[in-house]
Backbone atoms as SQL, in Angstrom:
CREATE TABLE atoms (id INTEGER PRIMARY KEY, chain TEXT, resi INTEGER, resn TEXT, atom TEXT, x REAL, y REAL, z REAL);
INSERT INTO atoms VALUES
  (1, 'A', 1, 'MET', 'N', -164.111, -153.177, -62.629),
  (2, 'A', 1, 'MET', 'CA', -165.090, -152.558, -64.259),
  (3, 'A', 1, 'MET', 'C', -165.406, -151.364, -63.487),
  (4, 'A', 2, 'ASN', 'N', -165.917, -150.519, -63.883),
  (5, 'A', 2, 'ASN', 'CA', -166.354, -148.850, -63.425),
  (6, 'A', 2, 'ASN', 'C', -167.917, -148.720, -63.782),
  (7, 'A', 3, 'PHE', 'N', -168.489, -149.285, -62.582),
  (8, 'A', 3, 'PHE', 'CA', -170.142, -149.134, -62.650),
  (9, 'A', 3, 'PHE', 'C', -170.089, -147.458, -62.483),
  (10, 'A', 4, 'ARG', 'N', -171.459, -147.367, -63.166),
  (11, 'A', 4, 'ARG', 'CA', -172.090, -146.254, -63.044),
  (12, 'A', 4, 'ARG', 'C', -173.218, -145.738, -62.822),
  (13, 'A', 5, 'THR', 'N', -173.695, -144.670, -62.012),
  (14, 'A', 5, 'THR', 'CA', -175.116, -145.032, -61.019),
  (15, 'A', 5, 'THR', 'C', -176.121, -144.595, -62.291),
  (16, 'A', 6, 'LYS', 'N', -177.177, -145.242, -61.972),
  (17, 'A', 6, 'LYS', 'CA', -178.499, -144.725, -62.033),
  (18, 'A', 6, 'LYS', 'C', -178.791, -143.641, -62.757),
  (19, 'A', 7, 'GLU', 'N', -178.306, -142.507, -61.782),
  (20, 'A', 7, 'GLU', 'CA', -178.610, -141.539, -62.204),
  (21, 'A', 7, 'GLU', 'C', -177.095, -140.507, -63.511),
  (22, 'A', 8, 'GLN', 'N', -176.343, -140.983, -63.436),
  (23, 'A', 8, 'GLN', 'CA', -175.205, -140.542, -64.472),
  (24, 'A', 8, 'GLN', 'C', -175.624, -141.386, -65.948),
  (25, 'A', 9, 'ILE', 'N', -176.476, -142.710, -65.452),
  (26, 'A', 9, 'ILE', 'CA', -176.796, -142.962, -66.935),
  (27, 'A', 9, 'ILE', 'C', -177.918, -142.347, -67.359),
  (28, 'A', 10, 'LEU', 'N', -179.091, -141.717, -66.601),
  (29, 'A', 10, 'LEU', 'CA', -180.264, -141.004, -66.962),
  (30, 'A', 10, 'LEU', 'C', -179.746, -139.653, -67.494),
  (31, 'A', 11, 'MET', 'N', -178.864, -139.156, -67.023),
  (32, 'A', 11, 'MET', 'CA', -178.510, -137.855, -67.756),
  (33, 'A', 11, 'MET', 'C', -177.465, -137.783, -68.766),
  (34, 'A', 12, 'GLU', 'N', -177.063, -138.895, -68.666),
  (35, 'A', 12, 'GLU', 'CA', -175.802, -139.008, -69.892),
  (36, 'A', 12, 'GLU', 'C', -176.915, -139.265, -71.485),
  (37, 'A', 13, 'GLN', 'N', -178.107, -139.807, -71.133),
  (38, 'A', 13, 'GLN', 'CA', -179.414, -140.250, -71.875),
  (39, 'A', 13, 'GLN', 'C', -180.054, -139.166, -72.921),
  (40, 'A', 14, 'PRO', 'N', -179.834, -139.196, -74.092),
  (41, 'A', 14, 'PRO', 'CA', -180.733, -138.373, -75.013),
  (42, 'A', 14, 'PRO', 'C', -182.152, -138.639, -74.941),
  (43, 'A', 15, 'SER', 'N', -183.281, -137.707, -74.999),
  (44, 'A', 15, 'SER', 'CA', -184.506, -138.158, -75.247),
  (45, 'A', 15, 'SER', 'C', -184.571, -138.759, -76.313),
  (46, 'A', 16, 'ILE', 'N', -185.067, -140.112, -76.668),
  (47, 'A', 16, 'ILE', 'CA', -185.342, -140.993, -77.547),
  (48, 'A', 16, 'ILE', 'C', -186.461, -141.453, -78.024),
  (49, 'A', 17, 'GLU', 'N', -187.523, -141.058, -79.079),
  (50, 'A', 17, 'GLU', 'CA', -188.431, -141.396, -79.863),
  (51, 'A', 17, 'GLU', 'C', -188.638, -142.729, -79.606),
  (52, 'A', 18, 'ARG', 'N', -190.047, -143.499, -79.349),
  (53, 'A', 18, 'ARG', 'CA', -190.234, -144.440, -79.257),
  (54, 'A', 18, 'ARG', 'C', -190.814, -145.361, -80.997),
  (55, 'A', 19, 'LYS', 'N', -191.065, -144.355, -81.539),
  (56, 'A', 19, 'LYS', 'CA', -191.410, -143.835, -83.371),
  (57, 'A', 19, 'LYS', 'C', -190.530, -143.120, -83.812),
  (58, 'A', 20, 'ILE', 'N', -189.966, -143.239, -85.175),
  (59, 'A', 20, 'ILE', 'CA', -189.374, -142.349, -85.853),
  (60, 'A', 20, 'ILE', 'C', -189.177, -142.592, -87.012),
  (61, 'A', 21, 'GLU', 'N', -189.556, -141.629, -88.044),
  (62, 'A', 21, 'GLU', 'CA', -189.713, -141.908, -89.426),
  (63, 'A', 21, 'GLU', 'C', -188.115, -141.450, -89.796),
  (64, 'A', 22, 'TYR', 'N', -187.387, -142.519, -91.100),
  (65, 'A', 22, 'TYR', 'CA', -186.017, -141.991, -91.480),
  (66, 'A', 22, 'TYR', 'C', -186.222, -142.678, -92.931),
  (67, 'A', 23, 'ARG', 'N', -186.262, -141.610, -93.403),
  (68, 'A', 23, 'ARG', 'CA', -185.642, -141.767, -95.044),
  (69, 'A', 23, 'ARG', 'C', -187.131, -142.470, -95.661),
  (70, 'A', 24, 'GLY', 'N', -188.207, -141.689, -95.358),
  (71, 'A', 24, 'GLY', 'CA', -189.823, -142.323, -95.460),
  (72, 'A', 24, 'GLY', 'C', -190.477, -143.070, -94.852),
  (73, 'A', 25, 'ASN', 'N', -189.503, -144.071, -94.064),
  (74, 'A', 25, 'ASN', 'CA', -189.876, -145.420, -93.184),
  (75, 'A', 25, 'ASN', 'C', -190.102, -145.311, -91.945),
  (76, 'A', 26, 'LYS', 'N', -191.135, -145.708, -91.469),
  (77, 'A', 26, 'LYS', 'CA', -191.648, -145.162, -89.613),
  (78, 'A', 26, 'LYS', 'C', -190.754, -146.774, -89.285),
  (79, 'A', 27, 'PHE', 'N', -189.966, -146.727, -87.911),
  (80, 'A', 27, 'PHE', 'CA', -189.579, -147.190, -87.415),
  (81, 'A', 27, 'PHE', 'C', -189.754, -147.601, -85.826),
  (82, 'A', 28, 'LYS', 'N', -190.107, -148.360, -85.148),
  (83, 'A', 28, 'LYS', 'CA', -189.961, -148.862, -83.820),
  (84, 'A', 28, 'LYS', 'C', -189.229, -148.889, -83.187),
  (85, 'A', 29, 'LEU', 'N', -188.911, -148.337, -81.709),
  (86, 'A', 29, 'LEU', 'CA', -188.184, -149.070, -80.841),
  (87, 'A', 29, 'LEU', 'C', -187.966, -150.292, -80.550),
  (88, 'A', 30, 'VAL', 'N', -186.880, -151.508, -80.721),
  (89, 'A', 30, 'VAL', 'CA', -187.678, -152.992, -80.239),
  (90, 'A', 30, 'VAL', 'C', -186.311, -153.198, -79.104),
  (91, 'A', 31, 'ASN', 'N', -185.294, -152.039, -78.686),
  (92, 'A', 31, 'ASN', 'CA', -184.350, -152.842, -78.420),
  (93, 'A', 31, 'ASN', 'C', -182.991, -151.236, -78.175),
  (94, 'A', 32, 'THR', 'N', -182.641, -151.627, -76.531),
  (95, 'A', 32, 'THR', 'CA', -181.495, -150.692, -75.733),
  (96, 'A', 32, 'THR', 'C', -180.882, -151.575, -75.693),
  (97, 'A', 33, 'VAL', 'N', -179.228, -151.101, -76.257),
  (98, 'A', 33, 'VAL', 'CA', -177.958, -151.520, -75.009),
  (99, 'A', 33, 'VAL', 'C', -177.351, -150.600, -74.785),
  (100, 'A', 34, 'HIS', 'N', -176.634, -150.739, -73.378),
  (101, 'A', 34, 'HIS', 'CA', -175.819, -149.709, -72.819),
  (102, 'A', 34, 'HIS', 'C', -174.458, -149.952, -72.763),
  (103, 'A', 35, 'ASP', 'N', -173.574, -149.259, -72.692),
  (104, 'A', 35, 'ASP', 'CA', -171.993, -149.650, -72.797),
  (105, 'A', 35, 'ASP', 'C', -171.371, -150.502, -73.832),
  (106, 'A', 36, 'LEU', 'N', -171.451, -150.071, -75.188),
  (107, 'A', 36, 'LEU', 'CA', -170.473, -150.834, -76.071),
  (108, 'A', 36, 'LEU', 'C', -169.632, -149.672, -76.606),
  (109, 'A', 37, 'SER', 'N', -168.867, -150.470, -77.331),
  (110, 'A', 37, 'SER', 'CA', -167.584, -149.697, -78.315),
  (111, 'A', 37, 'SER', 'C', -167.740, -149.883, -79.504),
  (112, 'A', 38, 'LYS', 'N', -167.665, -149.253, -80.493),
  (113, 'A', 38, 'LYS', 'CA', -167.759, -149.124, -81.535),
  (114, 'A', 38, 'LYS', 'C', -167.047, -147.759, -82.414),
  (115, 'A', 39, 'GLY', 'N', -166.334, -147.946, -83.385),
  (116, 'A', 39, 'GLY', 'CA', -165.476, -147.183, -84.309),
  (117, 'A', 39, 'GLY', 'C', -164.837, -146.148, -83.405),
  (118, 'A', 40, 'GLY', 'N', -163.984, -146.512, -82.790),
  (119, 'A', 40, 'GLY', 'CA', -163.301, -145.335, -81.845),
  (120, 'A', 40, 'GLY', 'C', -163.971, -145.207, -80.803),
  (121, 'A', 41, 'PHE', 'N', -165.254, -144.899, -80.504),
  (122, 'A', 41, 'PHE', 'CA', -165.901, -144.475, -79.609),
  (123, 'A', 41, 'PHE', 'C', -166.462, -145.460, -78.250),
  (124, 'A', 42, 'GLU', 'N', -166.500, -145.023, -77.167),
  (125, 'A', 42, 'GLU', 'CA', -166.938, -145.685, -76.151),
  (126, 'A', 42, 'GLU', 'C', -167.720, -145.587, -75.195),
  (127, 'A', 43, 'ASP', 'N', -168.469, -145.942, -74.272),
  (128, 'A', 43, 'ASP', 'CA', -169.755, -145.417, -73.697),
  (129, 'A', 43, 'ASP', 'C', -170.732, -145.378, -74.306),
  (130, 'A', 44, 'LEU', 'N', -170.669, -146.191, -75.577),
  (131, 'A', 44, 'LEU', 'CA', -172.079, -145.894, -76.689),
  (132, 'A', 44, 'LEU', 'C', -173.413, -146.552, -75.959),
  (133, 'A', 45, 'THR', 'N', -174.460, -146.378, -76.115),
  (134, 'A', 45, 'THR', 'CA', -176.044, -146.627, -76.368),
  (135, 'A', 45, 'THR', 'C', -176.114, -147.138, -77.772),
  (136, 'A', 46, 'CYS', 'N', -176.886, -148.396, -77.784),
  (137, 'A', 46, 'CYS', 'CA', -177.150, -148.555, -79.047),
  (138, 'A', 46, 'CYS', 'C', -179.099, -148.515, -78.949),
  (139, 'A', 47, 'TYR', 'N', -179.451, -147.744, -80.232),
  (140, 'A', 47, 'TYR', 'CA', -181.063, -148.022, -80.155),
  (141, 'A', 47, 'TYR', 'C', -181.031, -148.838, -81.357),
  (142, 'A', 48, 'THR', 'N', -181.932, -149.712, -81.097),
  (143, 'A', 48, 'THR', 'CA', -182.640, -150.586, -82.197),
  (144, 'A', 48, 'THR', 'C', -183.429, -150.295, -82.761),
  (145, 'A', 49, 'TYR', 'N', -184.057, -149.918, -83.663),
  (146, 'A', 49, 'TYR', 'CA', -185.835, -149.523, -84.379),
  (147, 'A', 49, 'TYR', 'C', -185.705, -150.644, -85.359),
  (148, 'A', 50, 'ARG', 'N', -187.139, -150.915, -85.901),
  (149, 'A', 50, 'ARG', 'CA', -187.501, -151.715, -86.553),
  (150, 'A', 50, 'ARG', 'C', -188.602, -151.158, -87.621),
  (151, 'A', 51, 'ASN', 'N', -188.874, -151.477, -88.750),
  (152, 'A', 51, 'ASN', 'CA', -189.886, -151.101, -89.617),
  (153, 'A', 51, 'ASN', 'C', -190.750, -152.367, -89.703),
  (154, 'A', 52, 'GLU', 'N', -191.962, -152.190, -90.400),
  (155, 'A', 52, 'GLU', 'CA', -192.724, -153.608, -90.520),
  (156, 'A', 52, 'GLU', 'C', -192.182, -154.527, -91.652),
  (157, 'A', 53, 'SER', 'N', -191.463, -154.192, -92.597),
  (158, 'A', 53, 'SER', 'CA', -190.718, -155.271, -93.342),
  (159, 'A', 53, 'SER', 'C', -189.647, -155.624, -92.600),
  (160, 'A', 54, 'GLU', 'N', -189.247, -155.678, -91.599),
  (161, 'A', 54, 'GLU', 'CA', -188.120, -156.213, -90.377),
  (162, 'A', 54, 'GLU', 'C', -186.633, -155.772, -91.142),
  (163, 'A', 55, 'GLU', 'N', -186.875, -154.184, -91.517),
  (164, 'A', 55, 'GLU', 'CA', -185.675, -153.878, -91.911),
  (165, 'A', 55, 'GLU', 'C', -184.994, -153.212, -90.337),
  (166, 'A', 56, 'GLU', 'N', -184.172, -152.856, -89.799),
  (167, 'A', 56, 'GLU', 'CA', -183.217, -152.635, -88.880),
  (168, 'A', 56, 'GLU', 'C', -182.701, -151.204, -88.995),
  (169, 'A', 57, 'LEU', 'N', -182.775, -150.323, -88.170),
  (170, 'A', 57, 'LEU', 'CA', -181.860, -148.726, -88.055),
  (171, 'A', 57, 'LEU', 'C', -181.214, -148.971, -86.912),
  (172, 'A', 58, 'LEU', 'N', -179.885, -148.584, -86.964),
  (173, 'A', 58, 'LEU', 'CA', -179.405, -148.489, -85.388),
  (174, 'A', 58, 'LEU', 'C', -178.811, -147.527, -85.093),
  (175, 'A', 59, 'LEU', 'N', -179.252, -146.915, -83.454),
  (176, 'A', 59, 'LEU', 'CA', -178.640, -145.366, -83.765),
  (177, 'A', 59, 'LEU', 'C', -177.353, -145.749, -82.805),
  (178, 'A', 60, 'TYR', 'N', -176.709, -145.138, -82.775),
  (179, 'A', 60, 'TYR', 'CA', -175.420, -145.292, -81.604),
  (180, 'A', 60, 'TYR', 'C', -175.162, -143.793, -80.821),
  (181, 'A', 61, 'VAL', 'N', -175.583, -143.977, -79.625),
  (182, 'A', 61, 'VAL', 'CA', -175.356, -142.435, -79.496),
  (183, 'A', 61, 'VAL', 'C', -174.683, -142.193, -77.969),
  (184, 'A', 62, 'SER', 'N', -173.375, -141.205, -77.517),
  (185, 'A', 62, 'SER', 'CA', -172.389, -141.011, -77.383),
  (186, 'A', 62, 'SER', 'C', -172.984, -139.864, -76.140),
  (187, 'A', 63, 'LYS', 'N', -172.867, -139.344, -75.042),
  (188, 'A', 63, 'LYS', 'CA', -173.118, -138.410, -74.905),
  (189, 'A', 63, 'LYS', 'C', -174.010, -137.343, -75.369),
  (190, 'A', 64, 'GLY', 'N', -175.485, -137.705, -75.482),
  (191, 'A', 64, 'GLY', 'CA', -176.664, -137.050, -76.050),
  (192, 'A', 64, 'GLY', 'C', -176.681, -136.652, -77.273),
  (193, 'A', 65, 'LYS', 'N', -175.508, -137.465, -78.108),
  (194, 'A', 65, 'LYS', 'CA', -175.452, -136.976, -79.761),
  (195, 'A', 65, 'LYS', 'C', -175.568, -138.438, -80.488),
  (196, 'A', 66, 'ILE', 'N', -176.030, -138.475, -81.674),
  (197, 'A', 66, 'ILE', 'CA', -176.134, -139.424, -82.501),
  (198, 'A', 66, 'ILE', 'C', -174.609, -139.615, -82.878),
  (199, 'A', 67, 'VAL', 'N', -173.825, -140.352, -82.959),
  (200, 'A', 67, 'VAL', 'CA', -172.469, -140.890, -83.282),
  (201, 'A', 67, 'VAL', 'C', -172.064, -141.506, -84.595),
  (202, 'A', 68, 'LEU', 'N', -172.797, -142.465, -84.862),
  (203, 'A', 68, 'LEU', 'CA', -172.653, -143.638, -85.758),
  (204, 'A', 68, 'LEU', 'C', -174.689, -143.962, -85.975),
  (205, 'A', 69, 'VAL', 'N', -174.759, -144.299, -87.410),
  (206, 'A', 69, 'VAL', 'CA', -176.120, -144.818, -88.012),
  (207, 'A', 69, 'VAL', 'C', -175.699, -145.969, -89.122),
  (208, 'A', 70, 'GLU', 'N', -176.939, -147.272, -88.569),
  (209, 'A', 70, 'GLU', 'CA', -176.245, -148.402, -89.120),
  (210, 'A', 70, 'GLU', 'C', -177.780, -148.525, -89.896);
C-alpha cells in the first residue's frame, strides 16, 4: 500500500465549507471519505452533504478541484 502523510493529505485538500447552497437548497457536510476511485479518477475525496429533506449531494474532489457531482 502507498500511504500518504498527514501533511500531504492536508496540502491536497481544498477548503471545503461545512454548509453550502446548491440549486436553491441548503446542505450541511455530514461525512468525508478519502482515497476513492470513481469515473476514471484516482485518489478522490468524497464530501457528503445532506439537506433537511434528507437529499444528499456528493462532491468528489481531486487535487483541489471538484471533478464529479452526484
